[in-house]
N, C-alpha and C positions, 0 to 999 in steps of 0.2 A: 834787849838790844842795846850796842855800844854806841854813843853819843859821837859824833863827829867832829872830829877836834877842827882847833883852827887852820890847825897844817893841812889838814887833808882837804879842808874848803877852799885853801890858796893853790894847793897844786891843781883840784880841779876846775879852778876858773882858769889858771892859767893853759892847763892844757883842751880848755874850749878854746881860748883864745888863740893858741897855736893851730888848732883843726881850723878853727875859722879863719884864720891865715892862708893856712895852704891850703885851703878849699877858693879863696880865690887868686891864690897865686892858680891853680889849676886852672879855673875855670875863665880868669880875665885876666892874667899876667901882672894882677895888680894885688903888692906887698901891702898892707895896711901898717903893719910897724914901720914899715921904714917908710912909709908916707906919713904917718904921726912924731917918729921919733927922728926922721934922717936915715940916709942912705948907709948904714952899716955904721953910724954915730955910737958912742960909746954906750949909751944909756938903749941902743935897740937893741945891739949884740950884748948888754946884760940881760934884756928880755929872751931872745932870742936863747939863754943859756938857760935861765930860768927855766924856760917851756921845757928845754928838754930834761932839766933834771927832774920838773915836775912830773914828764912823763917816766923817767925810772923809776923814781917813787910809785907812782900808778900802778906799775908793774909789781912791785912787791906788793904794795895795797890788794892789790888782785889774787896773787896768791895765799894771803891771809885771809879773804875773803872765801875764797873756794875752800881750802882748809875746814873753812868751820860747816 
């Protein structure tokens, strides 16, 4: 069985953060990332972009896992 790389862990954590944030937005209209980092601050925007890139990476990783 292959070990999970550091990039895989980072992507997984960012996907979880993004999922939890969207859950909070949907349930309570509360954007945790914006509350912690500032509404559409450069740091918040970077986090949003990294979460999106992690989701894309997750899609490709899922494809690799399914092939095995």
